[in-house]
Every structure is written in C-alpha cells, then in structure tokens.
N, CA, C and O atoms as a MOPAC input file, in Angstrom:
PM7 MOZYME 1SCF
protein

 N    -63.51500 1    -0.90200 1   -66.70000 1
 C    -64.04400 1     0.11400 1   -67.58700 1
 C    -63.91000 1     1.52100 1   -66.76700 1
 O    -64.17400 1     1.63900 1   -65.57000 1
 N    -63.48700 1     2.49100 1   -67.56200 1
 C    -63.38300 1     3.87700 1   -66.98900 1
 C    -64.82100 1     4.49800 1   -66.93600 1
 O    -65.67900 1     4.20600 1   -67.76900 1
 N    -65.02400 1     5.35700 1   -65.92200 1
 C    -66.27700 1     5.98600 1   -65.87400 1
 C    -66.05500 1     7.42300 1   -66.37700 1
 O    -64.95200 1     7.96400 1   -66.45500 1
 N    -67.23200 1     7.97300 1   -66.70700 1
 C    -67.31100 1     9.39100 1   -67.08600 1
 C    -67.74300 1    10.15500 1   -65.87700 1
 O    -68.91200 1    10.07900 1   -65.49900 1
 N    -66.84200 1    10.90200 1   -65.24000 1
 C    -67.16800 1    11.46600 1   -63.95000 1
 C    -68.40700 1    12.39100 1   -63.91900 1
 O    -69.18200 1    12.38700 1   -62.96300 1
 N    -68.56600 1    13.19100 1   -65.01100 1
 C    -69.72800 1    14.09800 1   -65.09800 1
 C    -71.03400 1    13.25100 1   -65.11500 1
 O    -72.01800 1    13.62600 1   -64.47700 1
 N    -71.03500 1    12.14600 1   -65.82300 1
 C    -72.24700 1    11.34700 1   -65.89800 1
 C    -72.55200 1    10.74500 1   -64.54600 1
 O    -73.69800 1    10.78400 1   -64.09900 1
 N    -71.53300 1    10.17800 1   -63.87300 1
 C    -71.78700 1     9.58300 1   -62.63500 1
 C    -72.20800 1    10.63600 1   -61.60700 1
 O    -73.04400 1    10.37400 1   -60.74100 1
 N    -71.66200 1    11.74300 1   -61.70500 1
 C    -72.06600 1    12.97000 1   -60.85100 1
 C    -73.47300 1    13.28300 1   -61.06900 1
 O    -74.16000 1    13.60600 1   -60.09900 1
 N    -73.98300 1    13.22200 1   -62.25900 1
 C    -75.41700 1    13.41700 1   -62.53700 1
 C    -76.28500 1    12.40300 1   -61.89400 1
 O    -77.36000 1    12.71200 1   -61.38000 1
 N    -75.82800 1    11.20100 1   -61.92000 1
 C    -76.60200 1    10.10600 1   -61.31700 1
 C    -76.68200 1    10.32100 1   -59.78300 1
 O    -77.75400 1    10.23600 1   -59.18500 1
 N    -75.54100 1    10.59500 1   -59.18900 1
 C    -75.49700 1    10.73100 1   -57.71000 1
 C    -76.34500 1    11.99100 1   -57.31600 1
 O    -77.10500 1    11.95200 1   -56.34800 1
 N    -76.19500 1    13.08200 1   -58.07500 1
 C    -77.00300 1    14.26000 1   -57.75100 1
 C    -78.46900 1    14.04200 1   -57.87200 1
 O    -79.24000 1    14.57300 1   -57.07200 1
 N    -78.89700 1    13.25400 1   -58.87400 1
 C    -80.28900 1    12.92900 1   -59.01400 1
 C    -80.79800 1    12.06800 1   -57.85300 1
 O    -81.87200 1    12.30400 1   -57.29800 1
 N    -79.97900 1    11.05200 1   -57.50400 1
 C    -80.39700 1    10.21300 1   -56.38800 1
 C    -80.55200 1    11.02300 1   -55.00400 1
 O    -81.49700 1    10.82400 1   -54.24100 1
 N    -79.55900 1    11.93000 1   -54.76500 1
 C    -79.55100 1    12.76600 1   -53.58900 1
 C    -80.78300 1    13.68200 1   -53.62000 1
 O    -81.49700 1    13.80900 1   -52.62500 1
 N    -81.02100 1    14.32100 1   -54.78300 1
 C    -82.16800 1    15.17000 1   -54.96600 1
 C    -83.47900 1    14.49500 1   -54.67700 1
 O    -84.35100 1    15.05800 1   -54.01500 1
 N    -83.62500 1    13.21900 1   -55.20200 1
 C    -84.85600 1    12.48900 1   -54.93800 1
 C    -84.92800 1    12.09300 1   -53.44700 1
 O    -86.00800 1    12.09500 1   -52.85600 1
 N    -83.77500 1    11.75600 1   -52.84900 1
 C    -83.80300 1    11.45200 1   -51.38300 1
 C    -84.19800 1    12.64900 1   -50.59100 1
 O    -85.00300 1    12.53000 1   -49.66700 1
 N    -83.67600 1    13.78400 1   -50.90200 1
 C    -84.09200 1    15.02500 1   -50.15100 1
 C    -85.61000 1    15.24600 1   -50.29900 1
 O    -86.30900 1    15.55300 1   -49.33300 1
 N    -86.08500 1    15.08100 1   -51.52700 1
 C    -87.56700 1    15.23800 1   -51.76800 1
 C    -88.37200 1    14.28600 1   -50.86000 1
 O    -89.35000 1    14.65900 1   -50.21200 1
 N    -87.86700 1    12.98300 1   -50.86100 1
 C    -88.63700 1    11.97400 1   -50.09600 1
 C    -88.65400 1    12.24400 1   -48.59000 1
 O    -89.68900 1    12.04300 1   -47.95400 1
 N    -87.53800 1    12.69600 1   -47.99700 1
 C    -87.53900 1    12.92100 1   -46.54700 1
 C    -88.30600 1    14.28400 1   -46.29000 1
 O    -88.89800 1    14.43900 1   -45.22200 1
 N    -88.30100 1    15.19500 1   -47.18400 1
 C    -89.07200 1    16.45100 1   -46.98700 1
 C    -90.59800 1    16.15300 1   -47.00800 1
 O    -91.37100 1    16.69200 1   -46.21600 1
 N    -90.97000 1    15.30200 1   -47.91600 1
 C    -92.42900 1    14.91500 1   -48.04500 1
 C    -92.79700 1    14.15000 1   -46.72700 1
 O    -93.86600 1    14.40300 1   -46.17300 1
 N    -91.99800 1    13.29000 1   -46.25500 1
 C    -92.33300 1    12.55300 1   -45.02300 1
 C    -92.42500 1    13.51200 1   -43.79400 1
 O    -93.29000 1    13.38500 1   -42.92800 1
 N    -91.46000 1    14.48400 1   -43.78600 1
 C    -91.43300 1    15.36300 1   -42.66900 1
 C    -92.71400 1    16.30200 1   -42.61400 1
 O    -93.06400 1    16.83900 1   -41.56300 1
 N    -93.36800 1    16.45700 1   -43.78100 1
 C    -94.56900 1    17.22700 1   -43.78200 1
 C    -95.79900 1    16.47100 1   -43.15500 1
 O    -96.86600 1    17.04500 1   -42.94100 1
 N    -95.58300 1    15.17600 1   -42.88200 1
 C    -96.63200 1    14.40700 1   -42.33800 1
 C    -96.78800 1    14.62200 1   -40.84200 1
 O    -97.77600 1    14.19300 1   -40.24500 1
 N    -95.77600 1    15.31100 1   -40.21600 1
 C    -95.87500 1    15.61500 1   -38.80000 1
 C    -95.72100 1    14.39600 1   -37.90100 1
 O    -96.33400 1    14.33600 1   -36.83500 1
 N    -94.92700 1    13.44300 1   -38.30700 1
 C    -94.68700 1    12.28300 1   -37.46300 1
 C    -93.81600 1    12.60800 1   -36.32700 1
 O    -92.69900 1    13.08800 1   -36.52100 1
 N    -94.29000 1    12.36100 1   -35.09900 1
 C    -93.49300 1    12.69700 1   -33.93700 1
 C    -92.15900 1    11.92600 1   -33.89800 1
 O    -92.12300 1    10.70900 1   -34.07600 1
 N    -91.07900 1    12.66400 1   -33.66200 1
 C    -89.73200 1    12.04000 1   -33.54200 1
 C    -89.07200 1    11.75100 1   -34.81900 1
 O    -87.92800 1    11.29600 1   -34.81300 1
 N    -89.72300 1    11.98500 1   -35.95500 1
 C    -89.11600 1    11.75900 1   -37.29400 1
 C    -87.99900 1    12.74000 1   -37.56400 1
 O    -88.21200 1    13.95100 1   -37.50300 1
 N    -86.79900 1    12.23500 1   -37.86600 1
 C    -85.62600 1    13.02600 1   -38.27500 1
 C    -85.27300 1    12.62300 1   -39.68200 1
 O    -84.82200 1    11.50400 1   -39.92600 1
 N    -85.47600 1    13.52300 1   -40.59200 1
 C    -85.06600 1    13.22400 1   -41.99400 1
 C    -83.58300 1    12.87800 1   -42.11500 1
 O    -82.72900 1    13.60100 1   -41.60000 1
 N    -83.27700 1    11.76000 1   -42.80400 1
 C    -81.83600 1    11.31600 1   -42.88300 1
 C    -81.56700 1    10.88000 1   -44.35900 1
 O    -82.28300 1    10.06400 1   -44.93900 1
 N    -80.54300 1    11.45000 1   -44.88900 1
 C    -80.00900 1    11.03500 1   -46.18700 1
 C    -78.52700 1    10.63200 1   -45.98800 1
 O    -77.73100 1    11.38700 1   -45.43100 1
 N    -78.19300 1     9.42600 1   -46.45900 1
 C    -76.80100 1     9.00800 1   -46.26700 1
 C    -76.23200 1     8.57200 1   -47.67200 1
 O    -76.93200 1     7.97600 1   -48.49100 1
 N    -74.99500 1     8.89000 1   -47.88000 1
 C    -74.24500 1     8.44600 1   -49.09800 1
 C    -73.04200 1     7.72200 1   -48.63600 1
 O    -72.28400 1     8.21800 1   -47.80200 1
 N    -72.85300 1     6.53900 1   -49.17200 1
 C    -71.75400 1     5.63800 1   -48.75800 1
 C    -71.04800 1     5.17700 1   -50.05100 1
 O    -71.69600 1     4.77100 1   -51.01600 1
 N    -69.69800 1     5.25200 1   -50.04100 1
 C    -68.91500 1     4.72500 1   -51.13200 1
 C    -67.96200 1     3.69800 1   -50.62500 1
 O    -67.43100 1     3.83700 1   -49.52400 1
 N    -67.71800 1     2.63000 1   -51.42200 1
 C    -66.76100 1     1.68300 1   -51.11600 1
 C    -65.91600 1     1.28400 1   -52.35600 1
 O    -66.41900 1     1.31100 1   -53.47900 1
 N    -64.66800 1     0.92400 1   -52.15100 1
 C    -63.83400 1     0.45900 1   -53.26100 1
 C    -63.43600 1    -0.93100 1   -52.96700 1
 O    -62.86200 1    -1.22900 1   -51.91900 1
 N    -63.73500 1    -1.78300 1   -53.88600 1
 C    -63.37600 1    -3.16700 1   -53.77000 1
 C    -62.28500 1    -3.49000 1   -54.82100 1
 O    -62.59000 1    -3.61300 1   -56.00800 1
 N    -61.03300 1    -3.62300 1   -54.38900 1
 C    -59.98300 1    -3.87600 1   -55.39200 1
 C    -60.21500 1    -5.21600 1   -56.13100 1
 O    -60.70500 1    -6.20000 1   -55.57700 1
 N    -59.83500 1    -5.17700 1   -57.38700 1
 C    -59.93600 1    -6.40100 1   -58.23400 1
 C    -58.58700 1    -7.09300 1   -58.20400 1
 O    -57.58500 1    -6.42600 1   -58.46100 1
 N    -58.49100 1    -8.33300 1   -57.92100 1
 C    -57.20500 1    -9.03600 1   -57.92500 1
 C    -56.45500 1    -8.89700 1   -59.21900 1
 O    -57.06700 1    -9.05600 1   -60.27500 1
 N    -55.13300 1    -8.60300 1   -59.21400 1
 C    -54.35700 1    -8.48800 1   -60.43900 1
 C    -54.54700 1    -7.23000 1   -61.22400 1
 O    -54.00100 1    -7.09900 1   -62.32000 1
 N    -55.32200 1    -6.27600 1   -60.68700 1
 C    -55.59600 1    -5.04200 1   -61.39200 1
 C    -54.77100 1    -3.81300 1   -60.89100 1
 O    -55.00800 1    -2.67700 1   -61.30000 1
 N    -53.80900 1    -4.09300 1   -60.00200 1
 C    -53.08400 1    -2.95800 1   -59.46200 1
 C    -53.96800 1    -2.07900 1   -58.64000 1
 O    -54.54600 1    -2.53200 1   -57.65200 1
 N    -54.09900 1    -0.74700 1   -59.04500 1
 C    -54.88100 1     0.19600 1   -58.23700 1
 C    -56.31700 1     0.18200 1   -58.65100 1
 O    -57.11600 1     0.86900 1   -58.01400 1
 N    -56.72200 1    -0.56000 1   -59.68700 1
 C    -58.16500 1    -0.48600 1   -60.08000 1
 C    -59.05200 1    -1.23800 1   -59.15000 1
 O    -58.60400 1    -1.85400 1   -58.18300 1
 N    -60.33300 1    -1.18000 1   -59.45800 1
 C    -61.32000 1    -1.91100 1   -58.64300 1
 C    -62.70800 1    -1.53100 1   -58.95000 1
 O    -62.94300 1    -0.78100 1   -59.89700 1
 N    -63.63500 1    -2.00400 1   -58.20700 1
 C    -65.05800 1    -1.65400 1   -58.38500 1
 C    -65.41800 1    -0.68900 1   -57.28200 1
 O    -64.96000 1    -0.84700 1   -56.15100 1
 N    -66.20900 1     0.28200 1   -57.57800 1
 C    -66.75400 1     1.30200 1   -56.72500 1
 C    -68.20100 1     1.10400 1   -56.56300 1
 O    -68.91900 1     0.96200 1   -57.55200 1
 N    -68.67200 1     1.08800 1   -55.34800 1
 C    -70.11900 1     1.01600 1   -55.10400 1
 C    -70.50600 1     2.42900 1   -54.46400 1
 O    -69.78400 1     2.97800 1   -53.63200 1
 N    -71.62200 1     2.93200 1   -54.89400 1
 C    -72.21700 1     4.15500 1   -54.33800 1
 C    -73.57800 1     3.88900 1   -53.92400 1
 O    -74.43100 1     3.49600 1   -54.72000 1
 N    -73.80800 1     4.10300 1   -52.64100 1
 C    -75.23200 1     3.82100 1   -52.08800 1
 C    -75.72000 1     5.13100 1   -51.62200 1
 O    -75.01400 1     5.85800 1   -50.92300 1
 N    -76.90000 1     5.44600 1   -51.99000 1
 C    -77.63000 1     6.64700 1   -51.46400 1
 C    -78.89900 1     6.03900 1   -50.79900 1
 O    -79.67200 1     5.28400 1   -51.38900 1
 N    -79.02900 1     6.44500 1   -49.51400 1
 C    -80.13400 1     5.89200 1   -48.69700 1
 C    -80.88200 1     6.95900 1   -47.96800 1
 O    -80.23900 1     7.89000 1   -47.48200 1
 N    -82.14500 1     6.91300 1   -47.84800 1
 C    -82.89100 1     7.86600 1   -47.04600 1
 C    -83.92200 1     7.10600 1   -46.27300 1
 O    -84.17300 1     5.92000 1   -46.48600 1
 N    -84.55500 1     7.90200 1   -45.29200 1
 C    -85.59300 1     7.31900 1   -44.48200 1
 C    -86.98200 1     7.91400 1   -44.78900 1
 O    -87.81900 1     8.10500 1   -43.90700 1
 N    -87.18000 1     8.19900 1   -46.11200 1
 C    -88.45300 1     8.76300 1   -46.51600 1
 C    -89.55500 1     7.64300 1   -46.55100 1
 O    -89.38000 1     6.60200 1   -45.91800 1
 N    -90.62300 1     7.84700 1   -47.24800 1
 C    -91.72500 1     6.89200 1   -47.29700 1
 C    -91.49100 1     5.65700 1   -48.08400 1
 O    -92.22700 1     4.67700 1   -47.97200 1
 N    -90.44000 1     5.70200 1   -48.90400 1
 C    -90.19400 1     4.51600 1   -49.76500 1
 C    -91.02700 1     4.57800 1   -51.05700 1
 O    -91.88100 1     5.44500 1   -51.24100 1
 N    -90.74300 1     3.65300 1   -51.90100 1
 C    -91.33900 1     3.56900 1   -53.18300 1
 C    -92.46900 1     2.50400 1   -53.08800 1
 O    -92.15900 1     1.35000 1   -52.79300 1
 N    -93.71600 1     2.82500 1   -53.31500 1
 C    -94.83900 1     1.89900 1   -53.23900 1
 C    -94.60100 1     0.76000 1   -54.23500 1
 O    -94.14600 1     0.97300 1   -55.35900 1
 N    -94.93500 1    -0.50300 1   -53.76500 1
 C    -94.71800 1    -1.72800 1   -54.55800 1
 C    -95.34200 1    -1.60300 1   -55.93200 1
 O    -94.76700 1    -2.06400 1   -56.91800 1
 N    -96.55300 1    -0.96200 1   -56.01400 1
 C    -97.23600 1    -0.93800 1   -57.27700 1
 C    -96.66400 1    -0.04900 1   -58.34000 1
 O    -97.09400 1    -0.10200 1   -59.49200 1
 N    -95.68700 1     0.78000 1   -57.97400 1
 C    -95.05600 1     1.61200 1   -59.05700 1
 C    -93.50900 1     1.32700 1   -59.23500 1
 O    -92.82200 1     1.98300 1   -60.01700 1
 N    -93.05200 1     0.38300 1   -58.51500 1
 C    -91.57900 1     0.13300 1   -58.61300 1
 C    -91.10300 1    -0.26100 1   -60.05100 1
 O    -90.00500 1     0.08800 1   -60.48500 1
 N    -91.94800 1    -0.97000 1   -60.72100 1
 C    -91.57900 1    -1.43600 1   -62.05800 1
 C    -91.62900 1    -0.25600 1   -63.03100 1
 O    -91.12900 1    -0.40400 1   -64.14600 1
 N    -92.19600 1     0.89900 1   -62.69000 1
 C    -92.34000 1     1.98400 1   -63.60400 1
 C    -91.27600 1     3.16400 1   -63.41600 1
 O    -91.15300 1     4.03700 1   -64.27500 1
 N    -90.55300 1     3.14100 1   -62.30000 1
 C    -89.76400 1     4.25100 1   -61.92700 1
 C    -88.63400 1     4.60700 1   -62.85700 1
 O    -88.14500 1     5.73500 1   -62.80800 1
 N    -88.20100 1     3.70600 1   -63.69200 1
 C    -87.09000 1     3.98800 1   -64.64800 1
 C    -87.64900 1     4.34100 1   -66.03400 1
 O    -86.87200 1     4.59000 1   -66.95600 1
 N    -88.98900 1     4.36800 1   -66.20200 1
 C    -89.60600 1     4.71500 1   -67.48400 1
 C    -89.48500 1     6.29200 1   -67.70600 1
 O    -89.68000 1     7.08000 1   -66.78100 1
 N    -89.17500 1     6.66600 1   -68.90100 1
 C    -89.13700 1     8.08300 1   -69.14600 1
 C    -90.45900 1     8.74700 1   -68.88900 1
 O    -91.52500 1     8.21900 1   -69.20700 1
 N    -90.36100 1     9.93100 1   -68.29800 1
 C    -91.50700 1    10.80800 1   -68.01800 1
 C    -92.44600 1    10.26300 1   -66.93500 1
 O    -93.53400 1    10.80300 1   -66.73900 1
 N    -92.02200 1     9.15700 1   -66.20000 1
 C    -92.83200 1     8.71300 1   -65.09000 1
 C    -92.39200 1     9.48700 1   -63.85300 1
 O    -91.20300 1     9.52600 1   -63.53600 1
 N    -93.29200 1    10.07000 1   -63.19100 1
 C    -93.02300 1    10.77900 1   -61.91900 1
 C    -94.13800 1    10.67500 1   -60.91000 1
 O    -95.31000 1    10.57700 1   -61.27400 1
 N    -93.78500 1    10.69500 1   -59.67100 1
 C    -94.82200 1    10.70300 1   -58.58900 1
 C    -94.93700 1    12.11400 1   -58.03400 1
 O    -95.78300 1    12.37600 1   -57.17900 1
 N    -94.06900 1    13.05200 1   -58.52400 1
 C    -94.09900 1    14.40400 1   -58.02000 1
 C    -95.30100 1    15.19500 1   -58.64500 1
 O    -95.84400 1    14.80400 1   -59.67800 1
 N    -95.67000 1    16.25600 1   -58.01400 1
 C    -96.70000 1    17.06700 1   -58.52000 1
 C    -96.18000 1    17.83700 1   -59.79900 1
 O    -94.97800 1    18.02300 1   -59.98500 1
 N    -97.13600 1    18.26200 1   -60.64600 1
 C    -96.78700 1    19.01100 1   -61.84900 1
 C    -95.87900 1    20.18200 1   -61.45000 1
 O    -96.10500 1    20.89500 1   -60.47300 1
 N    -94.85200 1    20.32400 1   -62.26600 1
 C    -93.89900 1    21.38700 1   -62.00600 1
 C    -92.72700 1    21.08100 1   -61.08200 1
 O    -91.77800 1    21.85900 1   -60.98100 1
 N    -92.80700 1    19.93200 1   -60.41000 1
 C    -91.78600 1    19.57100 1   -59.45300 1
 C    -90.89100 1    18.40400 1   -59.96000 1
 O    -89.91800 1    18.04600 1   -59.29600 1
 N    -91.20300 1    17.84700 1   -61.07100 1
 C    -90.37100 1    16.73100 1   -61.54600 1
 C    -90.74100 1    16.45200 1   -63.05600 1
 O    -91.89600 1    16.52200 1   -63.47600 1
 N    -89.69000 1    16.14100 1   -63.79700 1
 C    -89.88200 1    15.87100 1   -65.24600 1
 C    -90.10800 1    14.43800 1   -65.53200 1
 O    -90.63200 1    14.09900 1   -66.59300 1
 N    -89.72600 1    13.55100 1   -64.61000 1
 C    -89.86800 1    12.13700 1   -64.82100 1
 C    -88.73000 1    11.56700 1   -65.62200 1
 O    -88.76900 1    10.41400 1   -66.05200 1
 N    -87.68400 1    12.40700 1   -65.82800 1
 C    -86.50900 1    11.93700 1   -66.58200 1
 C    -85.31200 1    11.56100 1   -65.74200 1
 O    -84.41700 1    10.87800 1   -66.23900 1
 N    -85.25200 1    11.99700 1   -64.42700 1
 C    -84.11200 1    11.78800 1   -63.59800 1
 C    -83.65500 1    10.36000 1   -63.46200 1
 O    -82.50100 1    10.03200 1   -63.73800 1
 N    -84.60400 1     9.48000 1   -63.01800 1
 C    -84.23500 1     8.05300 1   -62.85700 1
 C    -84.03000 1     7.35800 1   -64.16100 1
 O    -83.19400 1     6.45900 1   -64.25500 1
 N    -84.76100 1     7.73900 1   -65.17200 1
 C    -84.64300 1     7.15500 1   -66.50000 1
 C    -83.23900 1     7.43100 1   -67.04900 1
 O    -82.54200 1     6.51400 1   -67.48300 1
 N    -82.83400 1     8.70600 1   -67.02300 1
 C    -81.50900 1     9.03800 1   -67.51200 1
 C    -80.43300 1     8.43100 1   -66.65800 1
 O    -79.41900 1     7.99100 1   -67.19800 1
 N    -80.59600 1     8.38200 1   -65.34100 1
 C    -79.59000 1     7.79300 1   -64.42000 1
 C    -79.46700 1     6.26800 1   -64.76200 1
 O    -78.36100 1     5.72700 1   -64.78500 1
 N    -80.57600 1     5.61700 1   -65.01500 1
 C    -80.54700 1     4.20900 1   -65.36600 1
 C    -79.72100 1     3.98900 1   -66.66100 1
 O    -78.88100 1     3.09400 1   -66.74700 1
 N    -80.00900 1     4.85900 1   -67.66400 1
 C    -79.26000 1     4.78400 1   -68.93400 1
 C    -77.75600 1     4.98000 1   -68.73900 1
 O    -76.93800 1     4.24100 1   -69.28800 1
 N    -77.42100 1     5.98000 1   -67.95300 1
 C    -75.97000 1     6.26900 1   -67.67600 1
 C    -75.33400 1     5.05500 1   -66.95900 1
 O    -74.24900 1     4.61800 1   -67.34400 1
 N    -75.94400 1     4.55600 1   -66.01100 1
 C    -75.31500 1     3.36500 1   -65.27300 1
 C    -75.24300 1     2.21300 1   -66.20400 1
 O    -74.22200 1     1.52700 1   -66.20800 1
 N    -76.24900 1     1.93400 1   -67.00800 1
 C    -76.21800 1     0.86000 1   -67.95200 1
 C    -75.10500 1     1.05200 1   -68.99300 1
 O    -74.44400 1     0.08100 1   -69.36200 1
 N    -74.88600 1     2.28000 1   -69.47300 1
 C    -73.85200 1     2.52400 1   -70.42300 1
 C    -72.42800 1     2.38200 1   -69.79000 1
 O    -71.44100 1     2.29600 1   -70.52000 1
 N    -72.33500 1     2.35800 1   -68.51100 1
 C    -71.07800 1     2.17200 1   -67.83900 1
 C    -70.88800 1     0.68500 1   -67.60900 1
 O    -69.90300 1     0.32900 1   -66.96200 1
 N    -71.68200 1    -0.15700 1   -68.04600 1
 C    -71.53900 1    -1.63100 1   -68.02400 1
 C    -72.00400 1    -2.22700 1   -66.71500 1
 O    -71.55400 1    -3.31400 1   -66.35400 1
 N    -72.88400 1    -1.56600 1   -65.99200 1
 C    -73.43400 1    -2.16300 1   -64.79800 1
 C    -74.86200 1    -2.58600 1   -65.08300 1
 O    -75.65600 1    -1.85200 1   -65.67000 1
 N    -75.15100 1    -3.79200 1   -64.64400 1
 C    -76.50400 1    -4.36000 1   -64.94100 1
 C    -77.42100 1    -4.21900 1   -63.75200 1
 O    -78.57900 1    -4.63200 1   -63.81300 1

C-alpha cells in the first residue's frame, strides 16, 4: 500500500511534539543527572518478490515519565489529553491513530 506522505508527516510530527513535551515536563522535576532524550528510528524491511518495495517502521522514543497505566486505554480517544488547558486539544493521538489505521496498519 502506498502512503500519503503528508499524513505520515503529521503522525511523526505529533509523536515528536508529544515526546518533547514529555521530556520537558520530566526535566522540570529537577532530577539530578536527567538528560532529556528523544530518538527517531526508521527501518526498511524489504518484502520478498516486491522489488524495491517493503515495510517501513518508524519508532519515536523518549525518556520522559511515560504514560500511566490507568490512562493508556484512553490516549487514542478524541479530546482526551493530560496536558493543561490551552496546551493540548486531545486530538493529536486520535488523529494519528486514524491516519495509521487508514494506511492499513493495525
């Protein structure tokens, strides 16, 4: 399946924005020796018999506080946010989920 670059770009930008927010929030806690880190990794796994095609994986990783267990099931719901009023709409992960799902990834 072909991807829509602008849509995938929105997903990656949202994930990076959330990662930057997470590491910034953790850095405000004043933890000695904490160094905020955000990593983006991509890999291409060729599919046999497909010529130049293949599957691409994009991983965005940070060392922020993480997502508390009790809200993990809610993070893809529209308008759900853990950010203070005015700092998040609660649509980023919901729209990102819909975009990824529309590209045939489960």
